[in-house]
C-alpha positions as CSV (number, residue, x, y, z in Angstrom):
1,M,0.0,0.0,0.0
2,T,1.4,3.3,-1.0
3,H,1.7,6.3,1.3
4,T,-0.9,8.1,-0.7
5,T,-3.4,5.3,-0.4
6,L,-2.8,4.9,3.3
7,A,-3.4,8.6,3.8
8,Y,-6.8,8.3,2.0
9,V,-7.8,5.3,4.1
10,L,-6.8,7.1,7.4
11,A,-8.7,10.2,6.3
12,G,-11.8,8.2,5.5
13,A,-11.7,6.3,8.8
14,R,-11.3,9.6,10.7
15,L,-14.3,11.1,8.8
16,L,-16.4,7.9,9.6
17,L,-15.5,8.1,13.3
18,I,-16.5,11.7,13.5
19,S,-19.8,11.0,11.8
20,L,-20.6,8.1,14.1
21,V,-19.8,10.3,17.2
22,T,-22.1,13.1,15.9
23,V,-25.0,10.7,15.2
24,A,-24.7,9.1,18.6
25,A,-24.6,12.5,20.3
26,E,-27.7,13.7,18.5
27,A,-29.6,10.5,19.3
28,H,-28.6,10.9,23.0
29,W,-29.7,14.6,23.4
30,N,-32.9,14.0,21.4
31,S,-34.0,11.1,23.5
32,P,-37.2,11.4,25.5
33,A,-35.1,12.0,28.7
34,F,-33.6,15.2,27.2
35,A,-36.2,16.3,24.7
36,Q,-37.9,19.6,25.5
37,P,-41.8,19.5,25.6
38,A,-43.5,21.1,22.6
39,P,-45.3,24.3,23.4
40,A,-49.0,24.0,23.8
41,L,-51.0,25.1,20.7
42,R,-53.1,28.2,21.2
43,H,-56.0,27.6,18.9
44,Y,-57.8,30.8,20.0
45,T,-55.1,33.4,19.3
46,G,-55.6,35.4,16.1
47,I,-58.2,36.8,13.8
48,F,-61.3,35.0,12.7
49,L,-64.3,35.1,10.4
50,G,-67.6,33.3,10.8
51,T,-71.3,32.9,10.0
52,E,-74.1,31.7,12.2
53,A,-77.8,31.1,11.9
54,G,-80.4,31.4,14.7
55,R,-83.3,33.2,16.2
56,V,-83.0,36.7,17.5
57,N,-85.1,39.3,19.4
58,V,-86.5,42.1,17.2
59,I,-88.1,45.2,18.7
60,G,-89.4,48.1,16.6
61,G,-90.7,51.4,18.0
62,A,-92.7,54.4,17.0
63,L,-93.7,57.6,18.9
64,V,-97.5,57.9,18.9
65,A,-99.1,60.5,21.1
66,G,-96.1,60.6,23.3
67,V,-96.0,56.8,23.8
68,D,-93.2,54.6,22.6
69,T,-95.4,52.2,20.6
70,L,-93.6,48.9,20.2
71,A,-93.9,45.6,18.4
72,Q,-91.7,42.6,19.3
73,D,-91.0,39.2,17.9
74,S,-88.3,36.5,17.6
75,R,-87.1,36.1,14.0
76,P,-84.7,33.8,12.1
77,A,-81.4,35.6,11.2
78,L,-78.2,34.9,9.4
79,T,-75.2,36.8,10.8
80,F,-71.7,37.3,9.4
81,F,-69.0,38.2,11.9
82,G,-65.3,38.7,12.5
83,G,-62.9,39.8,15.0
84,G,-59.7,39.1,17.0
85,R,-58.8,37.4,20.2
86,Y,-55.9,36.3,22.3
87,E,-55.3,33.3,24.5
88,F,-53.4,34.4,27.6
89,P,-51.3,32.1,29.9
90,G,-53.8,30.3,32.1
91,R,-56.0,29.5,29.1
92,I,-58.0,32.7,29.4
93,V,-59.2,34.1,26.0
94,A,-60.4,37.6,25.4
95,G,-61.7,39.0,22.1
96,V,-63.6,41.6,20.2
97,E,-66.2,41.0,17.6
98,L,-68.2,42.8,14.9
99,G,-71.1,41.4,12.9
100,I,-73.7,42.3,10.4
101,G,-76.9,40.2,9.9
102,V,-79.8,39.8,7.6
103,E,-83.3,38.8,8.7
104,D,-87.0,39.3,8.2
105,G,-87.3,42.1,10.7
106,D,-90.6,43.6,9.4
107,L,-93.1,44.0,12.2
108,R,-96.7,45.1,12.3
109,L,-98.9,46.5,15.1
110,D,-102.7,46.6,14.7
111,D,-104.9,48.3,17.3
112,P,-108.5,48.3,15.9
113,A,-109.8,50.0,19.1
114,S,-107.9,53.2,18.3
115,G,-107.8,52.8,14.5
116,L,-104.0,52.5,14.7
117,T,-101.8,50.5,12.3
118,V,-98.0,50.7,12.5
119,D,-95.6,49.0,10.1
120,Y,-91.9,48.7,11.0
121,R,-89.6,47.7,8.1
122,N,-86.2,46.4,8.8
123,N,-84.0,43.6,7.2
124,T,-80.5,44.0,8.8
125,H,-78.8,44.5,12.1
126,V,-75.3,45.4,13.2
127,R,-73.6,44.2,16.4
128,Y,-70.3,44.9,18.2
129,G,-69.0,43.7,21.5
130,G,-66.6,41.4,23.3
131,T,-66.1,37.8,24.6
132,L,-64.3,36.4,27.6
133,G,-63.7,32.7,28.0
134,V,-61.5,29.8,29.1
135,V,-60.0,26.9,27.1
136,V,-60.9,23.5,28.6
137,G,-59.7,19.9,27.9
138,A,-56.3,18.3,27.6
139,A,-56.1,19.0,23.9
140,R,-57.0,22.7,24.4
141,R,-59.5,22.7,21.6
142,T,-62.7,23.7,23.4
143,L,-63.5,27.3,24.3
144,V,-66.3,28.1,26.8
145,F,-67.1,31.8,26.7
146,G,-69.5,34.6,27.6
147,Y,-70.4,37.4,25.4
148,V,-71.8,41.0,25.7
149,S,-72.6,43.1,22.6
150,E,-74.7,46.0,21.4
151,N,-77.2,45.1,18.6
152,T,-78.7,47.9,16.6
153,R,-81.4,48.1,13.9
154,T,-82.9,51.0,12.0
155,F,-86.6,50.8,11.0
156,D,-88.6,52.7,8.4
157,V,-91.9,53.3,10.2
158,T,-95.3,54.0,8.7
159,I,-98.1,55.0,11.1
160,D,-101.7,55.0,9.9
161,Q,-104.3,56.4,12.3
162,A,-107.7,57.9,11.6
163,G,-106.9,58.1,7.9
164,R,-103.7,60.0,8.4
165,T,-100.3,58.6,7.5
166,T,-97.1,59.6,9.2
167,L,-93.5,58.4,8.4
168,Q,-90.8,58.0,11.0
169,T,-87.4,56.5,11.4
170,D,-86.6,54.5,14.5
171,E,-83.3,53.1,15.7
172,Q,-83.4,50.4,18.4
173,G,-80.5,49.2,20.4
174,L,-80.5,45.9,22.3
175,L,-77.9,44.8,24.9
176,R,-77.1,41.2,24.1
177,Y,-75.6,38.8,26.6
178,G,-75.1,35.1,27.0
179,A,-72.8,32.1,26.8
180,G,-71.4,29.9,24.1
181,I,-69.0,27.0,23.3
182,E,-66.7,26.7,20.4
183,Q,-64.9,23.5,19.3
184,A,-61.8,23.6,17.1
185,I,-62.0,21.2,14.2
186,G,-58.7,20.8,12.5
187,R,-56.2,23.6,11.9
188,W,-58.6,26.3,10.7
189,L,-62.2,25.5,11.3
190,G,-64.4,25.7,14.4
191,L,-68.0,25.0,15.4
192,R,-69.8,27.5,17.6
193,A,-73.1,27.5,19.5
194,T,-74.5,30.3,21.7
195,V,-77.6,30.9,23.9
196,G,-78.5,34.1,25.6
197,S,-81.0,37.0,25.7
198,S,-81.2,40.8,25.3
199,R,-82.7,43.8,26.9
200,A,-83.7,47.3,25.7
201,D,-83.7,50.7,27.5
202,F,-86.4,53.2,26.6
203,G,-85.1,56.0,28.7
204,G,-88.0,55.9,31.1
205,R,-90.6,56.7,28.3
206,A,-94.0,55.1,28.5
207,T,-94.5,52.0,26.3
208,N,-97.6,50.3,25.0
209,I,-96.4,46.8,26.0
210,E,-94.2,45.1,28.6
211,V,-91.1,44.2,26.7
212,E,-90.1,40.5,27.0
213,K,-86.6,39.0,27.1
214,P,-86.9,35.9,24.8
215,I,-84.0,33.4,24.4
216,D,-81.7,33.9,21.5
217,V,-80.0,30.8,20.0
218,A,-77.5,30.4,17.2
219,V,-75.1,27.8,15.7
220,G,-72.3,28.6,13.2
221,L,-68.9,28.0,11.7
222,V,-65.7,29.9,12.5
223,L,-62.7,30.2,10.3
224,R,-59.5,30.9,12.3
225,F,-56.4,32.5,10.9
């Protein structure tokens, strides 16, 4: 064997030895005893878009002879919403949300005794508010939350009384509140369900009816980014 060949053999053996030592060291430090735990995924940090269908409280008003003349019903609605939220250490999640919805919000009041008919025409609502919740479960994929928001509608009002027609515009705001649950499905998608109620404030004005607080319910899909 020539000196040149021997040199090549020794160099190859040294390179092989270094490679074996490197592989053994990596295997040792990457073993379960030394591996660092992967950080927990925060499924509820980021922005989101969604849509939900449900039944909502609708109240229309008109000022007739100094009385806030109301009509109320629960109607089906489809709402598109979006917002942002952040999952803090301790699994607490806080967020803000804005939504716009479409519905059959037309209401009608008939009072034959006084010859009064009021039509309230509305097909949309806008809401804005916040959520506060906690992530539960070992997989951290389930969010239980409460919500508070302001829901507003604008009505075109037509008042017919004693053969006279009057037009008005009415804006009604409802304070919505309730609770919900959201389940992360895969990387981007979530399922949401909410149940709650709402209340209206008429500033101490006299009203023709005692306003009820019906239950609002909705189910929907959430796309997380």
